[in-house]
All heavy atoms as TSV, in Angstrom:
chain	resi	resn	atom	element	x	y	z
A	1	MET	N	N	-12.090	91.007	-105.614
A	1	MET	CA	C	-13.152	90.225	-105.038
A	1	MET	C	C	-13.909	91.084	-104.028
A	1	MET	O	O	-13.320	91.682	-103.150
A	1	MET	CB	C	-12.527	89.015	-104.339
A	1	MET	CG	C	-13.383	87.834	-104.323
A	1	MET	SD	S	-12.366	86.435	-103.758
A	1	MET	CE	C	-13.664	85.447	-103.181
A	2	SER	N	N	-15.216	91.159	-104.170
A	2	SER	CA	C	-15.984	91.973	-103.231
A	2	SER	C	C	-16.409	91.152	-102.025
A	2	SER	O	O	-16.578	89.948	-102.111
A	2	SER	CB	C	-17.209	92.558	-103.934
A	2	SER	OG	O	-18.071	91.520	-104.323
A	3	SER	N	N	-16.564	91.836	-100.923
A	3	SER	CA	C	-17.000	91.128	-99.722
A	3	SER	C	C	-18.521	91.150	-99.645
A	3	SER	O	O	-19.180	92.004	-100.215
A	3	SER	CB	C	-16.375	91.764	-98.480
A	3	SER	OG	O	-16.786	93.106	-98.388
A	4	ALA	N	N	-19.053	90.177	-98.942
A	4	ALA	CA	C	-20.503	90.064	-98.801
A	4	ALA	C	C	-21.036	91.165	-97.887
A	4	ALA	O	O	-20.369	91.579	-96.944
A	4	ALA	CB	C	-20.863	88.702	-98.236
A	5	SER	N	N	-22.257	91.610	-98.193
A	5	SER	CA	C	-22.894	92.590	-97.320
A	5	SER	C	C	-23.281	91.899	-96.019
A	5	SER	O	O	-23.273	90.674	-95.916
A	5	SER	CB	C	-24.144	93.162	-97.988
A	5	SER	OG	O	-25.153	92.159	-98.036
A	6	LYS	N	N	-23.646	92.696	-95.044
A	6	LYS	CA	C	-24.045	92.130	-93.753
A	6	LYS	C	C	-25.257	91.212	-93.925
A	6	LYS	O	O	-25.309	90.129	-93.339
A	6	LYS	CB	C	-24.351	93.253	-92.761
A	6	LYS	CG	C	-24.623	92.767	-91.368
A	6	LYS	CD	C	-24.784	93.918	-90.398
A	6	LYS	CE	C	-25.029	93.388	-88.998
A	6	LYS	NZ	N	-25.137	94.463	-88.019
A	7	ALA	N	N	-26.214	91.617	-94.737
A	7	ALA	CA	C	-27.414	90.796	-94.972
A	7	ALA	C	C	-27.048	89.486	-95.663
A	7	ALA	O	O	-27.564	88.423	-95.304
A	7	ALA	CB	C	-28.426	91.571	-95.803
A	8	GLN	N	N	-26.145	89.550	-96.650
A	8	GLN	CA	C	-25.711	88.335	-97.344
A	8	GLN	C	C	-24.973	87.406	-96.390
A	8	GLN	O	O	-25.189	86.198	-96.408
A	8	GLN	CB	C	-24.803	88.688	-98.524
A	8	GLN	CG	C	-25.516	89.357	-99.665
A	8	GLN	CD	C	-24.547	89.911	-100.687
A	8	GLN	OE1	O	-23.471	90.412	-100.350
A	8	GLN	NE2	N	-24.924	89.832	-101.961
A	9	SER	N	N	-24.118	87.978	-95.570
A	9	SER	CA	C	-23.371	87.179	-94.601
A	9	SER	C	C	-24.305	86.496	-93.620
A	9	SER	O	O	-24.138	85.321	-93.293
A	9	SER	CB	C	-22.371	88.053	-93.831
A	9	SER	OG	O	-21.393	88.559	-94.699
A	10	GLN	N	N	-25.317	87.221	-93.161
A	10	GLN	CA	C	-26.283	86.654	-92.226
A	10	GLN	C	C	-27.052	85.510	-92.878
A	10	GLN	O	O	-27.286	84.477	-92.261
A	10	GLN	CB	C	-27.252	87.739	-91.729
A	10	GLN	CG	C	-28.216	87.245	-90.667
A	10	GLN	CD	C	-27.524	86.813	-89.387
A	10	GLN	OE1	O	-26.483	87.333	-89.019
A	10	GLN	NE2	N	-28.091	85.833	-88.716
A	11	LYS	N	N	-27.439	85.686	-94.134
A	11	LYS	CA	C	-28.172	84.645	-94.868
A	11	LYS	C	C	-27.311	83.380	-94.993
A	11	LYS	O	O	-27.783	82.269	-94.752
A	11	LYS	CB	C	-28.569	85.155	-96.249
A	11	LYS	CG	C	-29.406	84.198	-97.044
A	11	LYS	CD	C	-29.807	84.813	-98.372
A	11	LYS	CE	C	-30.602	83.822	-99.195
A	11	LYS	NZ	N	-30.978	84.354	-100.503
A	12	ILE	N	N	-26.056	83.553	-95.337
A	12	ILE	CA	C	-25.138	82.420	-95.451
A	12	ILE	C	C	-24.971	81.744	-94.097
A	12	ILE	O	O	-25.034	80.518	-93.990
A	12	ILE	CB	C	-23.770	82.865	-96.022
A	12	ILE	CG1	C	-23.928	83.259	-97.487
A	12	ILE	CG2	C	-22.724	81.772	-95.858
A	12	ILE	CD1	C	-22.710	83.941	-98.083
A	13	PHE	N	N	-24.807	82.543	-93.042
A	13	PHE	CA	C	-24.644	81.996	-91.699
A	13	PHE	C	C	-25.866	81.180	-91.299
A	13	PHE	O	O	-25.743	80.084	-90.753
A	13	PHE	CB	C	-24.406	83.130	-90.693
A	13	PHE	CG	C	-24.287	82.665	-89.280
A	13	PHE	CD1	C	-23.168	81.991	-88.844
A	13	PHE	CD2	C	-25.311	82.891	-88.370
A	13	PHE	CE1	C	-23.062	81.540	-87.535
A	13	PHE	CE2	C	-25.227	82.451	-87.063
A	13	PHE	CZ	C	-24.095	81.774	-86.648
A	14	GLU	N	N	-27.057	81.685	-91.560
A	14	GLU	CA	C	-28.288	80.966	-91.205
A	14	GLU	C	C	-28.369	79.633	-91.950
A	14	GLU	O	O	-28.758	78.619	-91.382
A	14	GLU	CB	C	-29.522	81.818	-91.499
A	14	GLU	CG	C	-29.669	83.004	-90.585
A	14	GLU	CD	C	-29.777	82.635	-89.114
A	14	GLU	OE1	O	-30.430	81.637	-88.785
A	14	GLU	OE2	O	-29.188	83.360	-88.283
A	15	LYS	N	N	-27.985	79.620	-93.229
A	15	LYS	CA	C	-27.988	78.371	-93.995
A	15	LYS	C	C	-26.972	77.385	-93.436
A	15	LYS	O	O	-27.241	76.197	-93.332
A	15	LYS	CB	C	-27.703	78.640	-95.471
A	15	LYS	CG	C	-28.868	79.211	-96.211
A	15	LYS	CD	C	-28.542	79.341	-97.677
A	15	LYS	CE	C	-29.720	79.853	-98.468
A	15	LYS	NZ	N	-29.421	79.927	-99.891
A	16	LEU	N	N	-25.797	77.891	-93.068
A	16	LEU	CA	C	-24.756	77.013	-92.531
A	16	LEU	C	C	-25.186	76.377	-91.221
A	16	LEU	O	O	-24.856	75.233	-90.948
A	16	LEU	CB	C	-23.448	77.785	-92.335
A	16	LEU	CG	C	-22.693	78.153	-93.590
A	16	LEU	CD1	C	-21.496	79.027	-93.251
A	16	LEU	CD2	C	-22.247	76.924	-94.354
A	17	LYS	N	N	-25.932	77.134	-90.404
A	17	LYS	CA	C	-26.383	76.595	-89.121
A	17	LYS	C	C	-27.333	75.413	-89.305
A	17	LYS	O	O	-27.403	74.537	-88.458
A	17	LYS	CB	C	-27.083	77.675	-88.298
A	17	LYS	CG	C	-26.158	78.665	-87.680
A	17	LYS	CD	C	-26.783	79.565	-86.633
A	17	LYS	CE	C	-28.231	79.837	-86.740
A	17	LYS	NZ	N	-28.730	80.836	-85.794
A	18	THR	N	N	-28.060	75.388	-90.414
A	18	THR	CA	C	-29.050	74.338	-90.624
A	18	THR	C	C	-28.527	73.177	-91.464
A	18	THR	O	O	-29.213	72.184	-91.631
A	18	THR	CB	C	-30.316	74.905	-91.306
A	18	THR	OG1	O	-29.967	75.423	-92.583
A	18	THR	CG2	C	-30.950	75.989	-90.453
A	19	LYS	N	N	-27.329	73.278	-91.968
A	19	LYS	CA	C	-26.756	72.217	-92.805
A	19	LYS	C	C	-26.185	71.114	-91.932
A	19	LYS	O	O	-25.584	71.388	-90.901
A	19	LYS	CB	C	-25.621	72.760	-93.698
A	19	LYS	CG	C	-26.049	73.808	-94.686
A	19	LYS	CD	C	-26.813	73.199	-95.814
A	19	LYS	CE	C	-27.216	74.287	-96.806
A	19	LYS	NZ	N	-27.940	73.783	-97.917
A	20	PRO	N	N	-26.337	69.865	-92.370
A	20	PRO	CA	C	-25.669	68.781	-91.645
A	20	PRO	C	C	-24.163	69.026	-91.656
A	20	PRO	O	O	-23.597	69.421	-92.679
A	20	PRO	CB	C	-26.026	67.538	-92.453
A	20	PRO	CG	C	-27.229	67.916	-93.256
A	20	PRO	CD	C	-27.130	69.394	-93.485
A	21	ALA	N	N	-23.519	68.794	-90.550
A	21	ALA	CA	C	-22.094	69.087	-90.409
A	21	ALA	C	C	-21.230	68.353	-91.426
A	21	ALA	O	O	-20.233	68.875	-91.889
A	21	ALA	CB	C	-21.632	68.757	-88.997
A	22	ASN	N	N	-21.595	67.142	-91.767
A	22	ASN	CA	C	-20.757	66.351	-92.662
A	22	ASN	C	C	-21.156	66.450	-94.130
A	22	ASN	O	O	-20.652	65.702	-94.948
A	22	ASN	CB	C	-20.764	64.887	-92.230
A	22	ASN	CG	C	-19.992	64.691	-90.953
A	22	ASN	OD1	O	-19.086	65.445	-90.656
A	22	ASN	ND2	N	-20.349	63.683	-90.198
A	23	LYS	N	N	-22.032	67.363	-94.468
A	23	LYS	CA	C	-22.467	67.477	-95.859
A	23	LYS	C	C	-21.298	67.817	-96.780
A	23	LYS	O	O	-21.216	67.309	-97.887
A	23	LYS	CB	C	-23.562	68.526	-96.001
A	23	LYS	CG	C	-24.129	68.578	-97.393
A	23	LYS	CD	C	-25.331	69.463	-97.479
A	23	LYS	CE	C	-25.887	69.427	-98.891
A	23	LYS	NZ	N	-27.034	70.303	-99.016
A	24	VAL	N	N	-20.386	68.657	-96.337
A	24	VAL	CA	C	-19.252	69.051	-97.173
A	24	VAL	C	C	-17.929	68.495	-96.653
A	24	VAL	O	O	-16.881	68.776	-97.207
A	24	VAL	CB	C	-19.150	70.585	-97.323
A	24	VAL	CG1	C	-20.360	71.145	-98.039
A	24	VAL	CG2	C	-18.958	71.251	-95.986
A	25	GLY	N	N	-17.983	67.732	-95.579
A	25	GLY	CA	C	-16.751	67.197	-94.990
A	25	GLY	C	C	-16.927	65.740	-94.615
A	25	GLY	O	O	-17.426	64.953	-95.394
A	26	GLY	N	N	-16.507	65.394	-93.423
A	26	GLY	CA	C	-16.621	64.025	-92.937
A	26	GLY	C	C	-15.286	63.308	-92.954
A	26	GLY	O	O	-14.306	63.779	-93.538
A	27	ASN	N	N	-15.253	62.165	-92.308
A	27	ASN	CA	C	-14.000	61.413	-92.182
A	27	ASN	C	C	-13.451	60.948	-93.524
A	27	ASN	O	O	-12.249	61.040	-93.772
A	27	ASN	CB	C	-14.193	60.210	-91.262
A	27	ASN	CG	C	-14.349	60.617	-89.821
A	27	ASN	OD1	O	-13.945	61.697	-89.428
A	27	ASN	ND2	N	-14.945	59.744	-89.022
A	28	GLU	N	N	-14.321	60.451	-94.387
A	28	GLU	CA	C	-13.849	59.961	-95.689
A	28	GLU	C	C	-13.262	61.100	-96.516
A	28	GLU	O	O	-12.188	60.965	-97.112
A	28	GLU	CB	C	-14.997	59.297	-96.447
A	28	GLU	CG	C	-14.545	58.677	-97.758
A	28	GLU	CD	C	-15.667	57.959	-98.491
A	28	GLU	OE1	O	-16.747	57.749	-97.907
A	28	GLU	OE2	O	-15.450	57.617	-99.655
A	29	SER	N	N	-13.951	62.220	-96.520
A	29	SER	CA	C	-13.467	63.387	-97.251
A	29	SER	C	C	-12.124	63.868	-96.694
A	29	SER	O	O	-11.204	64.178	-97.458
A	29	SER	CB	C	-14.499	64.513	-97.159
A	29	SER	OG	O	-14.013	65.688	-97.739
A	30	ALA	N	N	-12.019	63.917	-95.373
A	30	ALA	CA	C	-10.772	64.362	-94.745
A	30	ALA	C	C	-9.628	63.409	-95.066
A	30	ALA	O	O	-8.525	63.839	-95.408
A	30	ALA	CB	C	-10.950	64.470	-93.237
A	31	THR	N	N	-9.891	62.122	-94.977
A	31	THR	CA	C	-8.850	61.125	-95.268
A	31	THR	C	C	-8.353	61.265	-96.698
A	31	THR	O	O	-7.139	61.292	-96.944
A	31	THR	CB	C	-9.388	59.701	-95.028
A	31	THR	OG1	O	-9.766	59.591	-93.648
A	31	THR	CG2	C	-8.343	58.653	-95.348
A	32	LYS	N	N	-9.275	61.377	-97.643
A	32	LYS	CA	C	-8.881	61.534	-99.055
A	32	LYS	C	C	-8.071	62.816	-99.253
A	32	LYS	O	O	-7.075	62.815	-99.971
A	32	LYS	CB	C	-10.112	61.546	-99.950
A	32	LYS	CG	C	-10.752	60.193	-100.106
A	32	LYS	CD	C	-11.985	60.282	-100.986
A	32	LYS	CE	C	-12.655	58.928	-101.131
A	32	LYS	NZ	N	-13.868	59.011	-101.959
A	33	TYR	N	N	-8.515	63.899	-98.617
A	33	TYR	CA	C	-7.808	65.164	-98.751
A	33	TYR	C	C	-6.388	65.050	-98.199
A	33	TYR	O	O	-5.426	65.452	-98.853
A	33	TYR	CB	C	-8.567	66.291	-98.040
A	33	TYR	CG	C	-7.950	67.651	-98.296
A	33	TYR	CD1	C	-8.356	68.420	-99.372
A	33	TYR	CD2	C	-6.942	68.149	-97.471
A	33	TYR	CE1	C	-7.784	69.663	-99.626
A	33	TYR	CE2	C	-6.363	69.378	-97.704
A	33	TYR	CZ	C	-6.781	70.126	-98.781
A	33	TYR	OH	O	-6.193	71.342	-99.031
A	34	PHE	N	N	-6.265	64.509	-96.992
A	34	PHE	CA	C	-4.942	64.370	-96.377
A	34	PHE	C	C	-4.032	63.518	-97.244
A	34	PHE	O	O	-2.865	63.855	-97.468
A	34	PHE	CB	C	-5.059	63.763	-94.971
A	34	PHE	CG	C	-5.257	64.774	-93.880
A	34	PHE	CD1	C	-6.413	65.524	-93.791
A	34	PHE	CD2	C	-4.272	64.970	-92.923
A	34	PHE	CE1	C	-6.597	66.454	-92.788
A	34	PHE	CE2	C	-4.434	65.906	-91.901
A	34	PHE	CZ	C	-5.615	66.646	-91.838
A	35	GLN	N	N	-4.537	62.398	-97.747
A	35	GLN	CA	C	-3.716	61.487	-98.545
A	35	GLN	C	C	-3.277	62.123	-99.861
A	35	GLN	O	O	-2.164	61.879	-100.319
A	35	GLN	CB	C	-4.476	60.193	-98.822
A	35	GLN	CG	C	-4.630	59.335	-97.589
A	35	GLN	CD	C	-5.547	58.152	-97.790
A	35	GLN	OE1	O	-6.376	58.119	-98.693
A	35	GLN	NE2	N	-5.414	57.159	-96.914
A	36	SER	N	N	-4.127	62.941	-100.456
A	36	SER	CA	C	-3.781	63.533	-101.747
A	36	SER	C	C	-3.045	64.865	-101.632
A	36	SER	O	O	-2.616	65.412	-102.641
A	36	SER	CB	C	-5.039	63.705	-102.599
A	36	SER	OG	O	-5.913	64.626	-102.014
A	37	HIS	N	N	-2.885	65.368	-100.409
A	37	HIS	CA	C	-2.201	66.649	-100.219
A	37	HIS	C	C	-1.002	66.542	-99.275
A	37	HIS	O	O	-0.645	67.500	-98.590
A	37	HIS	CB	C	-3.193	67.701	-99.700
A	37	HIS	CG	C	-4.191	68.117	-100.727
A	37	HIS	ND1	N	-5.351	67.409	-100.954
A	37	HIS	CD2	C	-4.204	69.152	-101.600
A	37	HIS	CE1	C	-6.027	67.991	-101.922
A	37	HIS	NE2	N	-5.350	69.049	-102.333
A	38	GLY	N	N	-0.398	65.380	-99.216
A	38	GLY	CA	C	0.830	65.206	-98.443
A	38	GLY	C	C	0.651	65.164	-96.942
A	38	GLY	O	O	1.597	65.438	-96.203
A	39	GLY	N	N	-0.534	64.801	-96.474
A	39	GLY	CA	C	-0.779	64.783	-95.046
A	39	GLY	C	C	-0.892	63.397	-94.448
A	39	GLY	O	O	-1.436	63.233	-93.352
A	40	SER	N	N	-0.371	62.391	-95.125
A	40	SER	CA	C	-0.484	61.014	-94.627
A	40	SER	C	C	0.182	60.829	-93.270
A	40	SER	O	O	-0.338	60.118	-92.415
A	40	SER	CB	C	0.105	60.034	-95.640
A	40	SER	OG	O	-0.670	60.040	-96.819
A	41	ALA	N	N	1.320	61.472	-93.059
A	41	ALA	CA	C	2.016	61.338	-91.772
A	41	ALA	C	C	1.175	61.939	-90.646
A	41	ALA	O	O	1.046	61.342	-89.569
A	41	ALA	CB	C	3.385	62.017	-91.825
A	42	ALA	N	N	0.582	63.097	-90.887
A	42	ALA	CA	C	-0.272	63.720	-89.869
A	42	ALA	C	C	-1.503	62.867	-89.618
A	42	ALA	O	O	-1.932	62.684	-88.481
A	42	ALA	CB	C	-0.690	65.127	-90.311
A	43	LEU	N	N	-2.049	62.303	-90.674
A	43	LEU	CA	C	-3.232	61.454	-90.559
A	43	LEU	C	C	-2.946	60.208	-89.726
A	43	LEU	O	O	-3.779	59.772	-88.944
A	43	LEU	CB	C	-3.696	61.060	-91.965
A	43	LEU	CG	C	-5.038	60.381	-92.112
A	43	LEU	CD1	C	-6.155	61.277	-91.606
A	43	LEU	CD2	C	-5.280	60.021	-93.568
A	44	ALA	N	N	-1.754	59.661	-89.865
A	44	ALA	CA	C	-1.372	58.449	-89.151
A	44	ALA	C	C	-0.923	58.723	-87.713
A	44	ALA	O	O	-0.818	57.793	-86.913
A	44	ALA	CB	C	-0.254	57.732	-89.904
A	45	SER	N	N	-0.685	59.975	-87.380
A	45	SER	CA	C	-0.195	60.328	-86.048
A	45	SER	C	C	-1.211	59.999	-84.965
A	45	SER	O	O	-2.410	60.196	-85.129
A	45	SER	CB	C	0.131	61.819	-86.000
A	45	SER	OG	O	0.489	62.190	-84.695
A	46	LYS	N	N	-0.724	59.507	-83.847
A	46	LYS	CA	C	-1.581	59.238	-82.685
A	46	LYS	C	C	-1.879	60.525	-81.912
A	46	LYS	O	O	-2.814	60.591	-81.138
A	46	LYS	CB	C	-0.903	58.236	-81.733
A	46	LYS	CG	C	-0.588	56.911	-82.366
A	46	LYS	CD	C	-1.796	56.018	-82.366
A	46	LYS	CE	C	-1.394	54.637	-82.864
A	46	LYS	NZ	N	-2.474	53.981	-83.549
A	47	ASP	N	N	-1.072	61.555	-82.157
A	47	ASP	CA	C	-1.217	62.833	-81.461
A	47	ASP	C	C	-2.252	63.705	-82.179
A	47	ASP	O	O	-2.004	64.217	-83.267
A	47	ASP	CB	C	0.136	63.541	-81.409
A	47	ASP	CG	C	0.069	64.897	-80.713
A	47	ASP	OD1	O	-0.845	65.104	-79.880
A	47	ASP	OD2	O	0.941	65.741	-81.001
A	48	ALA	N	N	-3.417	63.850	-81.571
A	48	ALA	CA	C	-4.500	64.619	-82.186
A	48	ALA	C	C	-4.083	66.060	-82.464
A	48	ALA	O	O	-4.451	66.628	-83.496
A	48	ALA	CB	C	-5.731	64.593	-81.297
A	49	LYS	N	N	-3.311	66.648	-81.563
A	49	LYS	CA	C	-2.896	68.041	-81.758
A	49	LYS	C	C	-2.092	68.180	-83.048
A	49	LYS	O	O	-2.312	69.114	-83.815
A	49	LYS	CB	C	-2.083	68.539	-80.570
A	49	LYS	CG	C	-1.741	70.002	-80.674
A	49	LYS	CD	C	-1.048	70.529	-79.442
A	49	LYS	CE	C	-0.768	72.012	-79.593
A	49	LYS	NZ	N	-0.122	72.573	-78.438
A	50	SER	N	N	-1.195	67.258	-83.312
A	50	SER	CA	C	-0.400	67.353	-84.540
A	50	SER	C	C	-1.264	67.133	-85.780
A	50	SER	O	O	-1.029	67.739	-86.820
A	50	SER	CB	C	0.774	66.372	-84.522
A	50	SER	OG	O	0.323	65.044	-84.588
A	51	ARG	N	N	-2.279	66.281	-85.675
A	51	ARG	CA	C	-3.186	66.065	-86.811
A	51	ARG	C	C	-3.971	67.328	-87.127
A	51	ARG	O	O	-4.114	67.700	-88.284
A	51	ARG	CB	C	-4.188	64.938	-86.511
A	51	ARG	CG	C	-3.655	63.562	-86.712
A	51	ARG	CD	C	-4.763	62.520	-86.763
A	51	ARG	NE	N	-5.734	62.598	-85.683
A	51	ARG	CZ	C	-5.639	61.968	-84.520
A	51	ARG	NH1	N	-4.609	61.193	-84.280
A	51	ARG	NH2	N	-6.582	62.095	-83.607
A	52	PHE	N	N	-4.497	67.978	-86.091
A	52	PHE	CA	C	-5.387	69.115	-86.306
A	52	PHE	C	C	-4.677	70.440	-86.485
A	52	PHE	O	O	-5.303	71.427	-86.842
A	52	PHE	CB	C	-6.414	69.205	-85.172
A	52	PHE	CG	C	-7.393	68.070	-85.202
A	52	PHE	CD1	C	-7.292	67.040	-84.295
A	52	PHE	CD2	C	-8.381	68.007	-86.166
A	52	PHE	CE1	C	-8.177	65.971	-84.316
A	52	PHE	CE2	C	-9.280	66.944	-86.212
A	52	PHE	CZ	C	-9.176	65.928	-85.277
A	53	THR	N	N	-3.380	70.481	-86.240
A	53	THR	CA	C	-2.631	71.725	-86.439
A	53	THR	C	C	-1.610	71.613	-87.561
A	53	THR	O	O	-0.860	72.552	-87.799
A	53	THR	CB	C	-1.915	72.156	-85.137
A	53	THR	OG1	O	-1.017	71.123	-84.733
A	53	THR	CG2	C	-2.922	72.461	-84.034
A	54	SER	N	N	-1.596	70.497	-88.254
A	54	SER	CA	C	-0.648	70.310	-89.353
A	54	SER	C	C	-0.975	71.280	-90.489
A	54	SER	O	O	-2.082	71.827	-90.582
A	54	SER	CB	C	-0.712	68.877	-89.880
A	54	SER	OG	O	-1.953	68.637	-90.526
A	55	ASN	N	N	-0.018	71.473	-91.360
A	55	ASN	CA	C	-0.201	72.339	-92.521
A	55	ASN	C	C	-1.359	71.828	-93.386
A	55	ASN	O	O	-2.189	72.615	-93.851
A	55	ASN	CB	C	1.102	72.395	-93.329
A	55	ASN	CG	C	1.060	73.422	-94.422
A	55	ASN	OD1	O	0.459	74.479	-94.266
A	55	ASN	ND2	N	1.700	73.112	-95.533
A	56	THR	N	N	-1.433	70.523	-93.571
A	56	THR	CA	C	-2.508	69.939	-94.371
A	56	THR	C	C	-3.856	70.174	-93.711
A	56	THR	O	O	-4.844	70.483	-94.385
A	56	THR	CB	C	-2.274	68.433	-94.595
A	56	THR	OG1	O	-0.975	68.247	-95.167
A	56	THR	CG2	C	-3.309	67.834	-95.519
A	57	ALA	N	N	-3.926	70.052	-92.387
A	57	ALA	CA	C	-5.189	70.284	-91.668
A	57	ALA	C	C	-5.649	71.727	-91.833
A	57	ALA	O	O	-6.841	71.987	-92.034
A	57	ALA	CB	C	-5.030	69.945	-90.194
A	58	THR	N	N	-4.725	72.655	-91.764
A	58	THR	CA	C	-5.065	74.065	-91.939
A	58	THR	C	C	-5.632	74.307	-93.332
A	58	THR	O	O	-6.644	74.991	-93.499
A	58	THR	CB	C	-3.828	74.949	-91.702
A	58	THR	OG1	O	-3.361	74.711	-90.371
A	58	THR	CG2	C	-4.139	76.424	-91.877
A	59	LYS	N	N	-4.996	73.711	-94.335
A	59	LYS	CA	C	-5.482	73.853	-95.713
A	59	LYS	C	C	-6.846	73.181	-95.873
A	59	LYS	O	O	-7.714	73.688	-96.583
A	59	LYS	CB	C	-4.475	73.261	-96.694
A	59	LYS	CG	C	-3.208	74.080	-96.808
A	59	LYS	CD	C	-2.230	73.434	-97.756
A	59	LYS	CE	C	-0.934	74.219	-97.825
A	59	LYS	NZ	N	0.055	73.552	-98.672
A	60	TYR	N	N	-7.054	72.047	-95.214
A	60	TYR	CA	C	-8.334	71.347	-95.293
A	60	TYR	C	C	-9.446	72.178	-94.649
A	60	TYR	O	O	-10.558	72.255	-95.174
A	60	TYR	CB	C	-8.241	69.969	-94.641
A	60	TYR	CG	C	-9.521	69.164	-94.751
A	60	TYR	CD1	C	-10.036	68.812	-95.996
A	60	TYR	CD2	C	-10.208	68.761	-93.626
A	60	TYR	CE1	C	-11.207	68.083	-96.108
A	60	TYR	CE2	C	-11.391	68.026	-93.730
A	60	TYR	CZ	C	-11.883	67.696	-94.974
A	60	TYR	OH	O	-13.042	66.979	-95.084
A	61	LYS	N	N	-9.146	72.825	-93.544
A	61	LYS	CA	C	-10.138	73.695	-92.903
A	61	LYS	C	C	-10.557	74.813	-93.851
A	61	LYS	O	O	-11.743	75.150	-93.962
A	61	LYS	CB	C	-9.588	74.277	-91.596
A	61	LYS	CG	C	-9.462	73.259	-90.493
A	61	LYS	CD	C	-8.766	73.861	-89.285
A	61	LYS	CE	C	-8.244	72.796	-88.362
A	61	LYS	NZ	N	-7.410	73.323	-87.296
A	62	ASP	N	N	-9.587	75.392	-94.553
A	62	ASP	CA	C	-9.895	76.438	-95.534
A	62	ASP	C	C	-10.755	75.879	-96.664
A	62	ASP	O	O	-11.693	76.525	-97.125
A	62	ASP	CB	C	-8.616	77.054	-96.096
A	62	ASP	CG	C	-7.852	77.875	-95.074
A	62	ASP	OD1	O	-8.459	78.305	-94.064
A	62	ASP	OD2	O	-6.640	78.085	-95.281
A	63	GLU	N	N	-10.426	74.672	-97.108
A	63	GLU	CA	C	-11.199	74.012	-98.160
A	63	GLU	C	C	-12.632	73.766	-97.690
A	63	GLU	O	O	-13.590	73.969	-98.443
A	63	GLU	CB	C	-10.530	72.697	-98.569
A	63	GLU	CG	C	-11.322	71.850	-99.546
A	63	GLU	CD	C	-11.508	72.470	-100.922
A	63	GLU	OE1	O	-10.829	73.460	-101.257
A	63	GLU	OE2	O	-12.356	71.964	-101.677
A	64	LEU	N	N	-12.809	73.334	-96.448
A	64	LEU	CA	C	-14.157	73.099	-95.917
A	64	LEU	C	C	-14.957	74.397	-95.852
A	64	LEU	O	O	-16.159	74.413	-96.153
A	64	LEU	CB	C	-14.094	72.469	-94.525
A	64	LEU	CG	C	-13.727	70.996	-94.486
A	64	LEU	CD1	C	-13.675	70.518	-93.036
A	64	LEU	CD2	C	-14.698	70.155	-95.274
A	65	LYS	N	N	-14.305	75.486	-95.469
A	65	LYS	CA	C	-14.984	76.779	-95.436
A	65	LYS	C	C	-15.457	77.151	-96.836
A	65	LYS	O	O	-16.577	77.636	-97.022
A	65	LYS	CB	C	-14.052	77.861	-94.891
A	65	LYS	CG	C	-13.806	77.767	-93.411
A	65	LYS	CD	C	-12.816	78.830	-92.971
A	65	LYS	CE	C	-12.369	78.590	-91.550
A	65	LYS	NZ	N	-11.304	79.517	-91.153
A	66	ARG	N	N	-14.599	76.921	-97.839
A	66	ARG	CA	C	-14.958	77.228	-99.219
A	66	ARG	C	C	-16.146	76.367	-99.660
A	66	ARG	O	O	-17.107	76.863	-100.233
A	66	ARG	CB	C	-13.756	76.992	-100.137
A	66	ARG	CG	C	-14.005	77.423	-101.581
A	66	ARG	CD	C	-12.945	76.896	-102.534
A	66	ARG	NE	N	-12.930	75.448	-102.637
A	66	ARG	CZ	C	-13.853	74.705	-103.272
A	66	ARG	NH1	N	-14.882	75.273	-103.832
A	66	ARG	NH2	N	-13.736	73.393	-103.334
A	67	ARG	N	N	-16.086	75.066	-99.369
A	67	ARG	CA	C	-17.174	74.153	-99.746
A	67	ARG	C	C	-18.483	74.532	-99.054
A	67	ARG	O	O	-19.546	74.506	-99.669
A	67	ARG	CB	C	-16.829	72.713	-99.367
A	67	ARG	CG	C	-15.726	72.103	-100.182
A	67	ARG	CD	C	-15.486	70.681	-99.702
A	67	ARG	NE	N	-14.276	70.107	-100.236
A	67	ARG	CZ	C	-13.812	68.915	-99.883
A	67	ARG	NH1	N	-14.463	68.170	-98.999
A	67	ARG	NH2	N	-12.700	68.451	-100.409
A	68	ALA	N	N	-18.412	74.850	-97.774
A	68	ALA	CA	C	-19.613	75.199	-97.016
A	68	ALA	C	C	-20.236	76.485	-97.539
A	68	ALA	O	O	-21.464	76.582	-97.657
A	68	ALA	CB	C	-19.294	75.325	-95.526
A	69	ALA	N	N	-19.409	77.465	-97.866
A	69	ALA	CA	C	-19.930	78.724	-98.398
A	69	ALA	C	C	-20.578	78.485	-99.754
A	69	ALA	O	O	-21.654	79.019	-100.038
A	69	ALA	CB	C	-18.815	79.751	-98.503
A	70	ALA	N	N	-19.957	77.659	-100.590
A	70	ALA	CA	C	-20.538	77.339	-101.906
A	70	ALA	C	C	-21.863	76.601	-101.727
A	70	ALA	O	O	-22.838	76.871	-102.421
A	70	ALA	CB	C	-19.560	76.499	-102.723
A	71	ASP	N	N	-21.912	75.684	-100.769
A	71	ASP	CA	C	-23.139	74.941	-100.508
A	71	ASP	C	C	-24.240	75.850	-99.988
A	71	ASP	O	O	-25.405	75.705	-100.352
A	71	ASP	CB	C	-22.872	73.808	-99.509
A	71	ASP	CG	C	-24.092	72.955	-99.278
A	71	ASP	OD1	O	-24.541	72.291	-100.240
A	71	ASP	OD2	O	-24.619	72.977	-98.160
A	72	ALA	N	N	-23.882	76.811	-99.173
A	72	ALA	CA	C	-24.873	77.739	-98.606
A	72	ALA	C	C	-25.493	78.623	-99.676
A	72	ALA	O	O	-26.630	79.065	-99.535
A	72	ALA	CB	C	-24.220	78.590	-97.521
A	73	ARG	N	N	-24.739	78.884	-100.732
A	73	ARG	CA	C	-25.257	79.719	-101.824
A	73	ARG	C	C	-26.245	78.967	-102.706
A	73	ARG	O	O	-26.960	79.558	-103.483
A	73	ARG	CB	C	-24.110	80.265	-102.667
A	73	ARG	CG	C	-23.301	81.328	-101.969
A	73	ARG	CD	C	-22.321	82.002	-102.903
A	73	ARG	NE	N	-21.285	81.105	-103.384
A	73	ARG	CZ	C	-20.108	80.909	-102.805
A	73	ARG	NH1	N	-19.824	81.551	-101.697
A	73	ARG	NH2	N	-19.218	80.092	-103.319
A	74	GLU	N	N	-26.271	77.650	-102.593
A	74	GLU	CA	C	-27.163	76.832	-103.433
A	74	GLU	C	C	-28.591	76.955	-103.015
A	74	GLU	O	O	-28.973	77.156	-101.933
A	74	GLU	CB	C	-26.747	75.359	-103.386
A	74	GLU	CG	C	-25.429	75.132	-104.054
A	74	GLU	CD	C	-24.998	73.668	-103.980
A	74	GLU	OE1	O	-25.657	72.829	-103.349
A	74	GLU	OE2	O	-23.957	73.377	-104.572
């Protein structure tokens, strides 16, 4: 897999800055992801730190990065 050039990276970054934050994510998307990837316990937790640092949350953050990069290329 090749890495993006500096110009390509800058172009993607500029597109990401102008995209609505919830275009590729949002509460509904996060809830569905957590429920389908074994993160129901973290989702139900009252402790925000455990929700946002759980294994499922880490994987979801990676998924959001992938979705945002794909959206920026459109």
